[in-house]
N, C-alpha and C positions, 0 to 999 in steps of 0.2 A: 425498180426492186420489186420483186414478186411480192404478193401479200403474205404468203408462208413464210419466206425469207424473213420479212419484216418483223412478223411476229415472233419467230426463234430468237431474234436479236433482242427483242424486248425483254423477253423472258429471261434471257442469259444476263442482262443488265440488272434485273430486279434481283436475281439470285446472288450475283455478286455483292450488291449493296447489303444484302441481309447477312452473308457471310462476314463481311467487314464490320458490321455493327457487333455481331457475335464474338469476333475476336478482340474488339476494344473492350468488351465488357469483361472478357475474362483476364486480359492484360491489367485492368485495374483493380482486381480482387486483391484484398490484403488478408493475411492470415492472422488471427487473434493472438494477443501476446499470451504467453505460458506464464501462469501464477501458481504459488503453492497452494493458496486457498483464498476465498473470498469471505467475509465477515459482516456480521449484522450488528447494529447498534443496539446494545441492551444495558439500560441503566442499572446501576447496583455494583455490587464488589467492594469489599470493604477496603478503604484506602489506606488501613493499616497494614495490609498484606501485600501491597506493593504501592509505594508512595505516589501519589498524583504529581504529576510534574509541574513547576513554577516557573516563572520567568524571573531569570537573575539579572537581566538589564533590560533597558528599554530597547523596543523593538525598533528596527529602522526599515524604510521601505524596501521591497523585494525589487527583482531586477526583471521579473517577468512581464509579460503585456499588462499594461494598467487595467485596473478593474475598478470601476465606482464603486467604491467601499464606505462611501459618507454615511454614518450612522450605523455602520455594519456592526453587530454583536459577535462576540467570540463564539467559535463554533463549539458545540456540545456533542457528547457522546450520541445522544439521540438523533442528531443531524449527519452523522458521519458513518460510512462503511469503509472498509479497507482490505488491502491485500499485502502480501509479502511477494515479491517479484525479483527475477534475475539473480538468484542465489547461485553462487559458483558450485558445481557439482564435480565431485570425482577428483579433488585437489587435497593435497595435505595442508594443514593450518586451518585458521578460520575462513569462513564463507562470508562473503560480502554480497549484499543486496540491497534491496529498496523497500522500505515501509511507505505504502502510499494510502492516505486517506482522501477519500471521495465526498464531497458535500452532497448529500442525498436530499436536502431540504429546498425549499423554494425561494430564499432569498440569499444574498450574499454574507458570508460570515468570516471571521479573521482567525488564524492561529498565530500565535507567538511564543517560539522557543521549542523546548524539548517534549515530546510525548513520554509519558512513563510507562515502560515495557517491562513485563516480567512473564516467565513460565508459570502455568499452573497444572495442577494435576489431581488426581486421587478421586475424580469424578465429583467433587465439590468446591472446586477453585483454591484448593490450597496452593500457596506460592510456593514454587521449587526454586531454590538457589537465589541468587541476590538479583534485585531489580537491574535493570540495564544502565550501564555508567554512560555518562555524557562523553563525547568526543571532544568537546572544547570547540567546537564550530560556531561562527558568529550568529548571535540571535538576531532575527529579522521577524517582521510582522507581514503575513501574507494573506491577502483576501482571496477567498475561493468562492467562485461563482457556483450557482446550482449546477451540479454534474461536474464540476472543476475538482482539480486534484492538487493536493499538497504532499511533497515526499521527503522523505529523511534516510540517511545512509543507516544501514542496519547490519550488523556483524554478529556473528554467532562462532563461538569458539567449540570445537569438538570436545563433548563432555570426557572423551578418554585422555585429554590433554590435562585435566584437572585433577590434583593431588587430592585424596579423601572426598571424591565426588559422591559415591554411591549413586551410580546412574539409575535414571528411571524414566520410562516413556512419558512425556507431557502430553495432556489433552490438549493443550492449545496455548495462546498468548493472551494475557489480558493487556489491554492498551489504554491509558488514560489520555485524552487530550490535553494540551498544554490548559493549566489553571482549571480543570474540571474535576469534580471528586466521583462522578460516574464514569463507567468503563465500557469500552467495546471488548467484546470476546471474539478471539480468532480460533476458531476450532480446527485443529489439525494435529494428527498423531506422526508428523513428519519428523519431529525432533526429540533428541534426548536429553533430558535436563538433569541436574543433580540434587539430590535430597539436602545436602550442605547448605545452610542458610548463607553461608559466606562464598559459595562458588560463584564466580563472575563469568559467565559466559556470553553475556550480551553487552553490546555497545550501541548507542543511538545517537544520530546526529540531530540537528535543528531541523524543523520543518521549513521547506521553501516551495 
């Protein structure tokens, strides 16, 4: 084989290997999930405006991948951030989605039961409508690793479907972790709430 021919073959093989690596990298790319909003933990919020959640029964071990939670303390608002994701859009009736709480701390913590959730507005944290009703799902204790997530089923009824609602644009949602009297504020103007204190727009499940 002539030297020039051998050199061309070597160059062609090298270029093919580089192209193959680029294709693999592109194939493995994953698009980020779409969420309504992200939240930051902010201690505060009067528990009388949206009752903090409590645990109504003894928690049971969750079914997710086991986490070493020996000695773990309950998750607090200051250790959590959250999102509302996967809400159905463009359909009549309630919207179903997921409330997700992420452990932003450096140690494992646990959540047991229902978070307390309500709309707030007027630029000052005034509760709008009734706090979220519980859906009756089974209470479990869930350990959350640092950067781990616990989720709960989340339902919102259209304000237009509620009699005597007096619709108003919400500033966001106030979320109390189970058994915590401090809250997380989720800032989003995507939802319409009701002035009426009896208006039941929200339903929440247990964290899992």
